[in-house]
C-alpha positions as CSV (number, residue, x, y, z in Angstrom):
1,M,0.0,0.0,0.0
2,E,2.9,2.3,0.7
3,Y,4.2,1.8,-2.8
4,F,0.9,3.0,-4.2
5,F,0.6,6.1,-2.0
6,L,4.1,7.2,-2.1
7,G,5.1,6.0,-5.6
8,F,1.9,6.8,-7.5
9,L,-0.4,9.2,-5.7
10,S,2.2,11.6,-4.2
11,P,3.8,12.6,-7.5
12,I,0.4,13.0,-9.1
13,I,-0.8,15.3,-6.2
14,L,2.4,17.3,-6.4
15,N,2.1,17.7,-10.2
16,I,-1.6,18.7,-10.0
17,L,-0.6,21.4,-7.5
18,H,2.1,22.7,-9.8
19,L,-0.3,22.5,-12.8
20,T,-3.0,24.5,-11.0
21,I,-0.5,27.2,-10.0
22,G,1.0,27.2,-13.5
23,I,-2.4,27.6,-15.2
24,Y,-3.3,30.4,-12.8
25,I,0.0,32.2,-13.6
26,V,-0.4,31.8,-17.3
27,A,-4.0,33.1,-17.2
28,K,-3.4,36.0,-14.8
29,K,0.2,37.1,-15.3
30,G,1.2,36.0,-18.8
31,N,3.9,34.0,-20.5
32,V,6.9,35.7,-19.0
33,Y,5.9,35.0,-15.5
34,S,5.0,31.5,-16.5
35,L,8.5,30.9,-17.7
36,A,9.9,32.1,-14.4
37,F,7.5,29.8,-12.5
38,S,8.5,26.9,-14.7
39,T,12.1,27.5,-13.7
40,M,11.2,27.6,-10.1
41,S,9.0,24.6,-10.5
42,F,11.9,22.6,-11.9
43,F,13.8,23.0,-8.6
44,T,10.8,22.4,-6.4
45,K,9.8,19.2,-8.3
46,T,13.4,17.9,-8.0
47,L,13.4,18.5,-4.3
48,G,10.1,16.8,-4.1
49,L,11.3,13.7,-6.0
50,L,14.5,13.5,-3.9
51,F,12.4,13.8,-0.7
52,L,10.0,11.1,-1.8
53,T,13.0,8.9,-2.8
54,W,14.6,9.4,0.7
55,L,11.2,8.9,2.5
56,G,10.5,5.6,0.6
57,V,13.9,4.0,0.4
58,D,15.7,5.1,3.6
59,F,13.0,6.0,6.1
60,L,10.3,3.4,5.2
61,N,12.8,0.8,3.9
62,L,10.8,0.1,0.7
63,N,12.3,-2.1,-1.9
64,F,14.0,0.4,-4.3
65,K,13.8,-2.0,-7.2
66,I,10.0,-1.7,-7.0
67,Y,9.6,1.8,-5.5
68,I,11.9,3.9,-7.7
69,P,10.4,2.7,-11.1
70,I,6.9,3.3,-9.9
71,L,7.8,6.8,-8.5
72,T,9.8,7.9,-11.6
73,L,7.3,6.6,-14.2
74,S,4.3,8.3,-12.5
75,W,6.4,11.4,-12.1
76,L,7.3,11.4,-15.8
77,L,3.8,10.7,-17.0
78,T,2.3,13.5,-14.9
79,H,5.1,15.8,-15.8
80,L,4.4,15.3,-19.6
81,I,0.7,15.9,-19.1
82,E,1.5,19.0,-17.2
83,A,3.9,20.3,-19.8
84,F,1.4,19.8,-22.7
85,T,-1.4,21.4,-20.7
86,I,0.6,24.4,-19.8
87,Q,1.9,24.7,-23.4
88,N,-1.7,24.6,-24.6
89,N,-2.6,27.4,-22.2
90,L,0.4,29.5,-23.3
91,R,-0.8,29.5,-26.9
92,K,-4.3,30.8,-25.9
């Protein structure tokens, strides 16, 4: 169950949070502010991924051969969805 919550749901929730803020910034502030937020978002997502990796592997002693692929795959897929959604909003 920990694999599902930490490896699958946590990255989705974090990326939905970034997506919501990113769409708000594009709609209210424009493309230049969105670019600045995307840069900042890169660092916060990296720290989030590192924290979830530490939490799962070191603190909760999850099997890294199972946990890391689940975590990175769900992170990658939600990141791609977020990127295309933000790009679509930038063009509007």
